[in-house]
C-alpha positions in Angstrom: 24.5 22.3 -34.9 26.9 21.0 -32.3 24.1 20.8 -29.7 21.9 18.9 -32.1 24.8 16.5 -32.9 25.3 15.9 -29.2 21.6 15.3 -28.7 21.5 12.9 -31.6 24.6 11.0 -30.3 23.1 10.9 -26.8 19.8 9.6 -28.2 21.6 6.9 -30.1 23.4 5.8 -27.0 20.2 5.8 -25.1 18.6 3.6 -27.7 21.5 1.3 -27.4 20.9 0.9 -23.7 24.0 2.8 -22.6 22.0 5.0 -20.2 19.3 2.6 -19.3 20.1 2.3 -15.6 20.6 6.1 -15.4 17.1 6.5 -16.8 15.7 4.0 -14.3 17.4 5.8 -11.5 16.1 9.2 -12.7 12.5 8.0 -12.9 12.8 6.4 -9.5 14.1 9.6 -8.1 11.3 11.6 -9.7 8.6 9.2 -8.2 10.2 9.4 -4.7 10.4 13.2 -5.0 6.7 13.4 -5.9 5.7 11.2 -3.0 7.8 13.1 -0.5 6.7 16.5 -1.7 3.1 15.4 -1.7 3.3 14.4 1.9 5.0 17.7 2.9 2.5 19.9 1.0 -0.4 17.9 2.4 0.8 18.3 6.0 0.7 22.1 5.4 -2.4 22.4 3.3 -4.7 20.1 5.2 -4.8 22.6 8.0 -6.5 24.9 5.6 -9.1 22.2 4.7 -7.4 21.3 1.4 -7.7 17.8 -0.2 -4.6 15.8 -1.0 -5.0 16.2 -4.8 -3.8 19.8 -4.7 -0.7 18.7 -2.9 -0.1 16.0 -5.6 -0.4 18.6 -8.4 1.9 21.1 -6.7 4.5 18.4 -6.2 4.4 17.7 -9.9 4.8 21.4 -10.7 7.9 21.4 -8.6 9.6 18.5 -10.5 8.4 19.9 -13.8 9.9 22.4 -16.2 8.8 25.3 -14.0 11.2 24.5 -11.1 13.5 21.5 -11.3 13.3 21.3 -15.1 15.3 24.5 -15.3 18.1 22.7 -13.4 18.0 19.1 -14.6 17.8 18.4 -18.4 16.2 14.9 -18.8 16.5 15.1 -22.6 20.0 13.8 -22.3 18.5 10.6 -21.0 16.0 10.2 -23.8 13.1 11.8 -21.9 11.1 14.7 -23.1 10.3 16.0 -19.6 9.5 14.8 -16.1 5.7 14.6 -16.8 6.1 12.4 -19.9 8.6 10.2 -18.0 6.2 9.7 -15.1 3.2 9.2 -17.4 4.9 6.5 -19.5 6.2 4.7 -16.4 2.8 4.5 -14.6 0.8 3.8 -17.7 -0.5 0.4 -16.5 -0.9 1.6 -13.0 -3.1 4.4 -14.2 -5.4 1.8 -15.7 -5.8 0.3 -12.2 -6.4 3.8 -10.8 -9.2 4.5 -13.1 -10.8 1.1 -12.4 -10.7 1.9 -8.7 -12.3 5.3 -9.2 -15.2 3.6 -10.9 -15.3 0.9 -8.2 -15.6 3.6 -5.5 -18.7 5.1 -7.1 -21.4 3.0 -5.5 -24.5 3.9 -7.6 -26.7 2.4 -4.9 -25.8 5.3 -2.6 -28.1 7.4 -4.8 -31.1 5.5 -3.6 -31.1 7.3 -0.2 -32.0 10.7 -1.7 -32.4 9.9 -5.4 -34.8 12.7 -6.4 -33.1 15.5 -4.4 -29.6 14.4 -5.3 -30.4 14.4 -9.0 -32.2 17.8 -8.7 -29.2 19.3 -7.0 -26.8 17.8 -9.6 -28.9 19.0 -12.5 -29.3 22.5 -11.0 -25.6 23.1 -10.5 -24.6 21.5 -13.8 -27.4 23.2 -15.8 -26.4 26.7 -15.0 -22.7 25.9 -15.5 -23.5 24.5 -18.9 -25.5 27.6 -19.9 -22.7 30.0 -18.7 -20.0 27.9 -20.3 -21.8 27.7 -23.6 -22.2 31.4 -23.7 -18.6 32.1 -22.5 -16.9 29.3 -24.4 -16.2 31.3 -27.6 -14.9 34.2 -25.5 -12.6 31.9 -23.6 -11.3 30.4 -26.8 -10.7 33.8 -28.3 -9.1 35.1 -25.1 -6.5 32.3 -25.2 -6.0 32.1 -29.0 -5.8 35.7 -30.2 -5.3 35.8 -34.0 -3.6 32.4 -34.2 -4.0 30.9 -37.7 -7.1 30.5 -39.8 -10.4 30.3 -38.0 -11.6 26.7 -37.5 -15.3 26.4 -36.4 -15.0 22.7 -35.5 -12.1 23.5 -33.3 -14.1 26.3 -31.6 -17.0 23.8 -31.1 -14.7 21.2 -29.6 -13.1 23.8 -27.3 -16.5 25.0 -26.1 -17.7 21.4 -25.4 -14.6 20.6 -23.4 -14.9 23.9 -21.6 -18.5 23.1 -20.6 -17.3 19.7 -19.3 -14.5 21.2 -17.2 -16.8 23.7 -15.5 -19.6 21.2 -14.7 -17.6 18.4 -13.2 -17.5 17.5 -9.5 -14.8 15.2 -8.0 -16.8 12.9 -5.8 -13.7 11.3 -4.0 -12.4 14.8 -3.2 -15.9 15.8 -1.9 -16.1 12.8 0.3 -12.9 13.7 2.0 -14.1 17.3 2.6 -17.5 16.1 3.9 -15.7 13.7 6.3 -13.5 16.4 7.7 -16.5 18.7 8.2 -18.3 15.9 10.2 -21.2 15.9 7.7 -21.2 12.2 6.6 -24.1 11.4 8.9 -26.1 14.5 8.1 -28.7 14.9 5.4 -26.7 17.7 3.8 -23.6 15.5 3.6 -25.5 12.6 2.1 -27.2 14.9 -0.4 -23.8 16.3 -1.4 -22.2 12.8 -1.9 -25.3 11.6 -3.9 -25.3 14.7 -6.1 -21.5 14.4 -6.6 -21.9 10.7 -7.7 -24.6 11.6 -10.2 -22.5 14.5 -11.6 -19.3 12.4 -11.7 -21.0 9.5 -13.5 -22.6 11.8 -16.1 -19.4 13.8 -16.7 -17.2 10.7 -17.1 -19.8 9.1 -19.4 -19.8 12.2 -21.6 -16.0 12.3 -21.6 -15.9 8.7 -22.7 -18.1 9.6 -25.6 -15.8 12.5 -26.5 -12.8 10.2 -26.4 -14.5 8.1 -29.1 -15.7 10.9 -31.3 -12.8 13.3 -30.9 -11.1 15.2 -33.8 -7.4 15.9 -33.3 -5.7 18.9 -34.7 -2.2 19.1 -36.0 0.3 21.9 -35.5 -1.1 23.7 -38.5 -4.6 23.8 -37.0 -6.0 21.3 -39.6 -8.2 18.5 -38.3 -6.4 15.1 -38.6 -8.0 12.6 -38.7 -11.7 13.3 -39.3 -14.5 12.2 -37.1 -14.8 8.3 -37.2 -17.6 6.8 -39.1 -20.8 5.7 -37.3 -19.9 2.0 -37.9 -16.6 2.4 -36.1 -18.2 4.2 -33.2 -20.8 1.4 -32.9 -18.1 -1.3 -33.0 -16.2 0.5 -30.3 -19.3 0.7 -28.1 -20.1 -2.9 -28.7 -16.6 -4.1 -27.8 -16.6 -1.9 -24.6 -19.9 -3.4 -23.5 -18.5 -6.9 -24.1 -15.4 -6.1 -22.1 -17.4 -4.7 -19.2 -19.9 -7.6 -19.3 -17.0 -10.2 -19.4 -15.3 -8.7 -16.4 -18.5 -8.4 -14.4 -19.4 -12.0 -15.3 -16.0 -13.3 -14.2 -16.3 -11.5 -10.9 -19.8 -13.0 -10.3 -18.4 -16.5 -11.0 -15.5 -15.9 -8.6 -18.0 -14.7 -5.9 -20.0 -17.9 -6.4 -17.0 -20.0 -6.0 -15.9 -18.1 -2.9 -19.3 -17.9 -1.3 -19.1 -18.0 2.4 -15.6 -16.5 2.5 -14.8 -12.9 3.3 -11.9 -12.4 1.0 -10.3 -13.9 -2.0 -6.6 -14.9 -1.9 -3.8 -12.9 -3.4 -3.4 -15.1 -6.5 -7.1 -14.6 -7.4 -6.7 -10.9 -6.7 -3.8 -10.7 -9.1 -5.8 -12.7 -11.7 -8.7 -10.2 -11.5 -6.4 -7.2 -11.9 -4.6 -8.9 -14.9 -8.0 -9.5 -16.5 -9.1 -5.9 -16.0 -5.8 -4.5 -17.4 -5.8 -7.0 -20.3 -9.4 -6.1 -21.3 -8.6 -2.4 -21.2 -5.5 -2.8 -23.3 -7.4 -5.0 -25.8 -10.1 -2.3 -26.1 -7.3 0.2 -26.9 -6.4 -1.9 -29.9 -10.0 -1.3 -31.2 -9.4 2.5 -30.9 -10.9 3.3 -27.5 -9.2 4.6 -24.3 -7.8 1.9 -22.0 -8.3 4.2 -19.0 -12.0 4.9 -19.7 -12.6 1.2 -20.3 -11.1 0.4 -16.9 -13.3 3.1 -15.3 -16.5 1.6 -16.9 -15.5 -1.9 -15.7 -15.1 -0.5 -12.2 -18.5 1.2 -12.4 -20.2 -2.0 -13.5 -18.3 -4.2 -11.0 -20.7 -6.2 -8.6 -20.4 -4.5 -5.2 -21.4 -7.7 -3.3 -19.2 -10.6 -2.5 -15.6 -11.2 -1.5 -14.0 -10.0 -4.7 -15.2 -6.4 -4.5 -14.5 -6.4 -0.7 -10.9 -7.6 -1.3 -10.3 -5.1 -4.1 -11.4 -2.2 -1.9 -9.5 -3.4 1.2 -6.3 -4.2 -0.6 -6.2 -1.4 -3.1 -7.5 1.6 -1.1 -4.2 2.4 0.6 -1.8 1.9 -2.3 -4.0 3.6 -4.8 -4.6 6.7 -2.7 -1.2 6.9 -1.1 1.0 5.9 -4.0 -0.8 5.7 -7.3 -2.9 8.9 -7.0 0.1 11.1 -6.1 2.0 9.8 -9.1 -0.9 10.2 -11.5 -1.7 13.8 -10.7 1.9 14.6 -10.1 2.6 13.6 -13.7 -0.1 16.0 -14.8 1.4 18.8 -12.7 4.9 18.0 -14.0 3.7 18.7 -17.6 2.7 22.2 -16.7 5.1 24.9 -17.9 4.2 28.3 -16.6 6.8 29.8 -18.9 4.6 28.7 -21.8 2.3 31.5 -20.8 5.0 34.1 -21.6 3.0 35.4 -24.5 0.6 36.8 -21.9 1.3 39.6 -19.5 0.8 38.9 -15.8 -2.4 41.0 -15.9 -3.8 39.1 -18.9 -3.0 35.8 -17.3 -4.6 36.8 -14.0 -7.7 38.0 -15.8 -8.0 34.7 -17.7 -7.7 32.6 -14.5 -10.1 34.9 -12.5 -12.6 34.8 -15.3 -12.6 31.0 -15.5 -12.7 30.5 -11.8 -15.5 32.9 -11.1 -17.5 31.6 -14.0 -17.3 28.0 -12.7 -18.0 29.0 -9.1 -21.0 31.3 -10.0 -22.6 28.6 -12.2 -22.1 25.7 -9.7 -23.0 27.6 -6.5 -25.8 29.6 -8.1 -27.4 26.6 -9.7 -27.2 24.5 -6.6 -28.6 27.2 -4.4 -31.5 27.7 -6.8 -32.3 24.0 -6.9 -31.9 23.7 -3.2 -34.3 26.5 -2.5 -36.9 24.9 -4.8 -36.5 21.7 -2.9 -37.1 23.5 0.4 -33.5 23.3 1.6 -32.4 26.3 3.7 -30.2 29.0 2.1 -27.2 28.2 4.2 -27.3 24.5 3.5 -27.8 25.2 -0.2 -24.8 27.4 -0.1 -22.7 24.7 1.6 -23.9 22.2 -1.0 -23.0 24.6 -3.8 -19.4 25.1 -2.6 -19.0 21.4 -2.0 -20.2 20.4 -5.5 -17.7 22.9 -7.0 -14.7 20.8 -6.0 -12.6 19.6 -8.9 -9.9 17.0 -9.3 -10.7 14.0 -11.7 -12.8 14.3 -14.8 -11.9 18.0 -15.3 -8.2 17.2 -15.2 -8.6 14.4 -17.6 -10.5 16.7 -19.9 -7.9 19.4 -19.7 -5.1 16.9 -20.4 -7.1 15.4 -23.3 -7.8 18.8 -24.8 -4.0 19.5 -24.8 -3.1 16.2 -26.3 -5.8 16.5 -29.1 -4.4 19.9 -30.1 -7.6 21.7 -29.2 -5.9 23.8 -26.5 -2.3 25.0 -26.1 -0.1 25.1 -23.0 -1.5 28.4 -21.9 -5.1 27.2 -21.9 -4.0 24.1 -20.0 -2.3 26.1 -17.3 -5.2 28.5 -17.0 -7.8 25.8 -16.7 -5.7 23.7 -14.2 -5.1 26.8 -12.0 -8.9 27.5 -12.1 -9.7 24.0 -11.0 -7.1 24.2 -8.1 -8.6 27.6 -7.0 -12.2 26.3 -7.1 -11.2 23.2 -5.0 -9.1 25.4 -2.7 -12.1 27.6 -2.0 -14.6 24.8 -1.5 -13.1 23.5 1.8 -12.6 26.8 3.8 -15.9 28.3 2.4 -18.0 25.3 3.4 -16.3 25.0 6.8 -16.9 28.7 7.5 -20.6 28.4 6.6 -21.0 25.3 8.7 -19.2 26.9 11.7 -21.4 30.0 11.4 -24.5 27.8 11.2 -23.5 25.8 14.2 -22.7 29.0 16.2 -26.1 30.4 15.2 -27.9 27.3 16.4 -25.7 26.6 19.4 -27.5 26.1 22.6 -26.5 26.7 26.2 -27.1 23.5 28.2 -28.7 23.5 31.6 -27.1 21.2 34.1 -29.4 18.5 35.7 -29.4 20.4 38.9 -31.1 23.4 37.2 -33.4 21.2 35.0 -37.0 20.8 36.2 -37.9 17.2 37.0 -41.0 17.4 34.9 -39.1 18.9 32.0 -38.1 16.8 29.1 -34.7 15.2 29.6 -32.5 14.7 26.5 -29.8 12.1 26.9 -27.1 11.2 24.4 -25.4 7.9 25.0 -22.2 7.0 23.1 -21.1 3.5 22.3 -18.1 2.0 20.5 -19.8 -1.3 19.6 -22.9 -3.5 20.1 -21.7 -4.8 23.4 -22.4 -1.6 25.3 -25.6 -0.6 23.7 -28.1 -2.4 26.0 -26.5 -1.2 29.3 -26.3 2.4 28.0 -29.9 2.5 26.8 -31.1 0.8 30.0 -29.5 3.5 32.1 -31.0 6.2 29.8 -34.4 4.6 30.1 -34.2 4.6 33.9 -33.4 8.3 33.8 -36.8 9.4 32.6 -38.6 9.5 35.9 -42.0 11.0 35.3 -40.9 13.5 32.6 -40.7 13.0 28.8 -37.5 11.4 27.7 -35.6 11.8 24.4 -32.8 9.2 23.9 -30.1 9.6 21.2 -27.5 7.0 20.6 -24.2 8.0 18.9 -22.2 5.1 17.5 -18.6 6.1 17.4 -16.8 4.2 14.6 -13.0 4.6 14.4 -11.9 5.5 10.9 -8.9 3.5 9.9 -6.4 5.1 7.5 -6.7 2.2 5.0 -10.5 2.7 4.7 -11.0 6.4 5.0 -11.8 6.7 1.3 -14.6 4.1 1.1 -17.0 5.8 3.5 -19.9 5.7 1.1 -20.0 2.0 1.0 -21.2 2.0 4.7 -24.6 3.2 3.6 -25.6 0.7 0.9 -28.7 -1.5 1.5 -28.0 -5.0 2.4 -29.3 -7.8 0.2 -29.6 -10.5 2.8 -26.7 -12.6 1.7 -25.3 -15.0 4.3 -21.7 -14.6 3.4 -21.1 -11.4 5.3 -21.3 -9.0 2.4 -20.6 -5.8 4.3 -18.1 -3.1 3.5 -15.7 -1.9 6.1 -17.6 -1.4 9.3 -21.1 -2.1 8.0 -21.3 -5.4 9.9 -20.6 -3.5 13.2 -23.1 -0.8 12.3 -25.8 -3.3 11.6 -25.1 -5.1 14.8 -25.6 -1.9 16.8 -28.7 -1.1 14.8 -30.1 -4.5 15.6 -29.4 -4.2 19.3 -31.1 -0.7 19.3 -34.1 -2.2 17.6 -34.3 -5.0 20.1 -34.1 -2.6 23.0 -36.8 -0.3 21.5 -39.1 -3.3 21.1 -38.5 -4.5 24.7 -38.6 -1.2 26.5 -41.0 0.7 24.2 -38.6 3.7 24.3 -37.9 5.3 20.9 -34.2 5.8 20.2 -32.7 8.0 17.5 -29.5 6.4 16.3 -26.6 8.4 14.8 -23.3 7.2 13.4 -20.0 9.2 13.5 -17.1 7.9 11.5 -13.7 9.6 12.3 -10.4 9.0 13.9 -10.0 8.8 17.7 -8.1 12.1 17.6 -11.1 14.0 16.2 -14.0 11.9 17.6 -14.6 14.4 20.4 -15.8 16.9 17.8 -18.4 14.3 16.6 -19.6 14.0 20.2 -19.9 17.8 20.6 -21.7 18.0 17.3 -24.1 15.2 18.4 -24.7 17.1 21.7 -25.6 20.2 19.8 -27.8 18.4 17.3 -29.7 16.6 20.0 -29.8 19.5 22.4 -28.8 17.0 25.1 -28.5 17.9 28.8 -26.6 14.8 29.6 -24.1 12.7 27.6 -22.9 9.3 28.8 -19.7 7.8 27.4 -18.3 4.3 28.2 -15.2 3.9 30.4 -12.1 3.1 28.4 -11.8 -0.2 30.2 -14.0 -3.2 29.7 -14.8 -6.1 32.0 -13.0 -9.3 31.3 -14.3 -12.8 31.8 -12.7 -13.0 35.3 -14.2 -9.7 36.4 -11.1 -7.5 36.0 -11.1 -4.4 34.0 -8.8 -4.2 31.0 -8.0 -1.4 28.6 -8.3 -2.5 24.9 -7.9 0.9 23.3 -5.7 3.5 25.1 -6.9 6.2 22.7 -10.4 6.0 24.1 -9.1 7.3 27.5 -7.8 10.4 25.8 -11.1 10.7 24.0 -13.0 10.7 27.3 -10.7 13.3 28.7 -11.3 15.6 25.7 -15.0 15.1 26.0 -14.9 16.0 29.7 -12.9 19.1 28.9 -15.0 20.4 25.9 -18.5 19.0 26.2 -21.2 21.7 26.4 -23.3 19.7 28.9 -23.1 17.4 31.9 -20.9 14.4 31.1 -21.2 10.9 32.6 -18.6 8.1 32.4 -20.2 4.7 32.9 -18.0 2.0 34.3 -20.2 -0.9 33.4 -20.2 -4.1 35.4 -23.2 -6.1 34.4 -25.6 -3.2 34.8 -27.9 -5.0 32.4 -26.9 -8.5 33.2 -30.5 -9.8 33.2 -31.1 -8.7 29.7 -33.7 -11.3 29.1 -35.9 -10.1 31.9 -36.4 -6.7 30.3 -35.9 -3.2 31.7 -39.1 -3.3 33.7 -38.0 -6.2 35.8 -34.4 -5.1 36.2 -34.5 -4.0 39.8 -31.7 -1.6 40.7 -30.4 -0.3 44.0 -28.6 3.0 43.4 -26.6 5.0 45.9 -25.5 8.6 45.2 -22.3 9.5 47.1 -22.2 13.2 48.2 -19.0 14.8 49.5 -19.8 18.3 48.3 -19.3 20.5 45.3 -21.1 21.0 42.0 -20.3 17.6 40.5 -21.6 15.8 43.6 -24.7 18.0 43.5 -25.2 16.9 39.9 -24.8 13.3 40.9 -27.5 13.6 43.5 -29.8 15.6 41.1 -29.4 12.7 38.6 -30.2 10.1 41.3 -33.4 11.9 42.2 -34.5 11.4 38.6 -33.8 7.7 38.9 -35.8 7.6 42.1 -39.0 8.3 40.1 -38.6 5.1 38.2 -40.6 2.2 39.7 -37.8 -0.2 39.2 -35.2 1.8 41.1 -34.6 2.5 44.7 -32.2 5.4 45.6 -30.1 6.1 48.6 -28.2 9.4 49.2 -25.1 8.8 51.2 -23.6 12.0 52.5 -20.0 12.0 53.7 -19.1 14.7 56.2 -15.7 15.5 57.9 -15.6 14.2 61.4 -15.1 17.7 62.8 -18.4 18.8 61.2 -20.3 17.0 64.0 -19.0 19.6 66.4 -20.3 23.1 66.5 -17.3 25.3 66.2 -19.3 28.5 65.3 -17.2 29.1 62.1 -18.9 30.5 59.1 -19.5 28.3 56.0 -17.9 29.0 52.7 -20.0 29.9 49.7 -19.7 26.3 48.3 -20.5 24.8 51.6 -23.6 27.0 52.0 -24.8 25.9 48.5 -24.3 22.3 49.5 -26.3 22.7 52.7 -29.1 24.4 50.8 -29.1 21.7 48.2 -29.2 18.8 50.7 -31.8 20.5 52.8 -34.1 20.8 49.9 -33.5 17.2 48.8 -34.3 16.0 52.3 -37.4 18.1 52.5 -38.7 17.1 49.1 -37.6 13.5 48.7 -36.3 12.0 51.9 -39.2 13.1 54.2 -41.9 11.7 51.8 -39.9 8.4 51.7 -39.0 8.5 48.0 -35.3 8.5 48.7 -33.3 7.0 51.6 -30.7 9.1 53.3 -27.7 8.4 55.5 -24.6 10.2 56.7 -21.1 9.0 57.3 -18.5 10.9 59.2 -14.9 10.3 58.0 -11.5 11.9 58.8 -9.4 10.8 55.8 -9.3 8.9 52.6 -8.8 5.5 54.3 -12.0 5.9 56.3 -13.9 7.0 53.2 -12.7 3.9 51.3 -13.8 1.7 54.3 -17.2 3.3 54.3 -17.6 2.8 50.6 -16.6 -0.9 51.0 -19.4 -1.3 53.5 -21.9 -0.3 50.9 -20.8 -2.9 48.3 -23.2 -5.8 48.1 -26.2 -3.6 49.0 -26.2 -1.4 45.9 -25.9 -2.3 42.2 -24.7 1.1 41.0 -22.8 4.0 42.5 -23.5 7.6 41.2 -20.6 9.9 42.1 -19.3 13.3 41.2 -16.0 13.7 39.5 -14.8 16.9 41.3 -14.8 15.7 44.9 -15.5 19.2 46.0 -15.9 18.4 49.7 -13.4 18.8 52.4 -10.0 17.8 51.2 -9.4 15.6 54.2 -12.1 13.1 53.3 -10.2 12.1 50.1 -6.6 12.6 51.2 -4.5 9.6 50.6 -6.9 7.8 48.4 -4.7 8.1 45.3 -1.9 6.1 46.9 -4.2 3.1 47.3 -4.4 2.5 43.6 -2.0 1.0 41.0 -3.1 3.3 38.2 -4.6 6.7 38.4 -7.7 7.7 36.3 -8.1 11.4 37.0 -11.1 11.6 34.6 -13.1 9.6 37.2 -12.2 11.7 40.2 -11.0 10.3 43.6 -14.1 8.4 44.5 -14.9 7.1 41.1 -11.3 6.0 40.7 -11.5 3.9 43.8 -14.8 2.4 43.0 -13.8 1.4 39.4 -10.4 0.0 40.4 -9.7 -3.7 40.4 -7.9 -3.1 43.8 -11.4 -2.4 45.2 -12.0 -6.2 44.8 -15.5 -6.2 46.3 -16.9 -4.1 43.3 -16.8 -7.0 40.9 -20.5 -6.7 40.1 -21.1 -3.0 40.9 -21.3 -0.4 38.1 -20.2 3.2 38.6 -21.5 6.4 37.0 -19.2 9.4 37.3 -20.8 12.8 36.5 -19.2 16.1 35.8 -21.4 19.2 35.9 -21.2 21.6 32.9 -19.8 24.8 34.2 -21.1 27.8 32.1 -19.8 31.3 32.7 -23.3 32.5 33.0 -24.3 29.6 35.4 -25.5 30.9 38.7 -26.1 28.7 41.8 -29.8 28.7 42.5 -30.9 29.6 46.0 -33.8 27.5 46.9 -36.5 29.0 49.0 -37.5 26.5 51.7 -40.4 28.7 52.8 -42.4 28.0 49.6 -43.8 24.7 48.5 -42.5 24.7 45.0 -40.4 22.1 43.3 -36.7 22.5 44.1 -35.7 22.3 40.5 -38.4 24.8 39.3 -35.9 27.5 38.8 -36.0 30.5 36.4 -33.1 29.8 34.1 -31.8 32.3 31.6 -31.1 29.5 29.1 -34.1 28.6 27.0 -34.6 25.2 25.5 -34.4 25.1 21.7 -35.9 22.3 19.6 -33.7 20.4 17.1 -32.9 22.5 14.1 -30.4 20.1 12.5 -30.0 16.4 13.2 -27.9 13.5 12.0 -29.6 10.6 10.3 -28.7 7.0 11.0 
């Protein structure tokens, strides 16, 4: 009695405002704790491929009655628990969150693979619905053993919600996993996103109907009130349609007023948000959920124009970094694992395992079955099944709703939420393991250019960061074909900014031809690259397969490696991290690109070229056929220099290119000292002897020798070549005699070790005469099984016709543009 009197007295004081500031401080502390713990948990769990939503729920569990709730009693401040306090505080913010979820679901994304996406979504959901319908009564009986009189309506409602929970797919969570697996540009990734959108839209639509037609149950298990009349349901549907249409119409009028502008101002943005929240709250007065109304408004929001662009750009970061942790943290904070005390540990584990395996078996099995019927491979179907089994939005809303409506108790809520977490937890690592196994199975061993037959097809992958470098890169690739077939792939590297990493799907929608720049995120840049590629293809009559990789600079090298494996490229060319300024000097605009090039050089499974572009395609209007180029291949010795000369011999076969091989020798080499040559020197001699016999003697390639003693003489010799040649092709390693490059590093203000000693000199602004000369630096791929080929000069066979142990494999998987 004394405790009750104290609680009553405390509640009266709270109502009088005595502890108002204490309550505000407590709620603020809870929010700060959720945000901090979410960040800590996500830093640990993202290494395991886990999405951020799991971290948010775990943070809520920590501040809830399971952990901190046992230490801090919030009832003395007039709060039931931490979950209720957070839920009431962020009520209006949750409306904005649901609106943004609907806005992110771009239904036009389904157009790319409509039939197959719908088939995969129906396959996974259909089997889940069947299993859930059969197991729903067993689940209800398992969690409600002999509790009160039997209520058939309550059993039906529980089974319906159970079916909804198992069939849902959280598309925003799936997009994050697909992005981390580098599948956004692949057909499998796009099918997964399209199927997740279809599943999410259907699930949330069904849930919105359940919200209208729900029957709540009191503590005694009796239904209160009854199902609303048909007239009330129709009036709710009519008012929802009117609210959605009014919001969409207002946005269309605002877009018309702001036509020609990229964004709306902050006052107009606030007015739009106030309108959306006001319409949602007004709909709640008529008996419908404000959150679901906001979601439907977001789903119907016009995707074109400055309003939607501003909403996405301005709301993405705060919603995903602040609002989402608080929303799902509030759900986690309401979980009380002590409420499952009526169950033993074994019973609780059986209930969680049963629900988890049932959902995984239905989703994965149905998706695999649908995928095989569509002709998708078993491994890709398995990846799609695990990806579509991620949870996180509609299922949590349904679990929370079932608890509030009295259909389920705390035990069922804990079991279902743990099952959703486990399914999501399995999706990332399982999909990643299958993808890695598939890539290992299809991994190829690249042959370096030196070992590749000249009449064999050359596959070249060129990487660009923007439209400015497309034409020069593709021009160089086109010049490389010689007399052999050529396959050119272009990989557009798009840096993924933190503020836009959740709106990737909007990059793929079809343009509508508006002249006000209606592009999402980087769509304008992607379209510019595509337009430049199309122009080059039309001018040069060379087909180019375009791919787009969207990731941060820190992980972009993995996209390049995936692109190399997908295209089976023997050569990848990346741009130098510096760009030529209007006055001819080279400037660095993104320092992170330098580290990117270094990682590519270190990990790429093929020959890598870094192009220091100085007006290589300056006469763009003349076309590739008329772009006469004079190329010199600098040979000091070593595998990288041999690769540079081997590449130059391919250029020599092009009618628009004249090639000169300039061999640098140490001054003492002109004297016969009778000393034996090292293995590397012997390989260099054999290589150059064959080049001279095959190409120099017939007159296809010019040849000259320069004798130098140190780095200064080497630089002087290179300076004498400037003005005669338009491009230098050099090796990175500088494997010749050390004396020929000694002291060259001290001649430069800034060192670029990724270019090697010769490339560093030629690309430096200190080498002032090179203002219009481009440089291509090549690094040969060194495989453990690579053996130096011994050319037989006594036979008249092509010097590159070697028997190689690595067989060429056609493309098995590819990325679509």
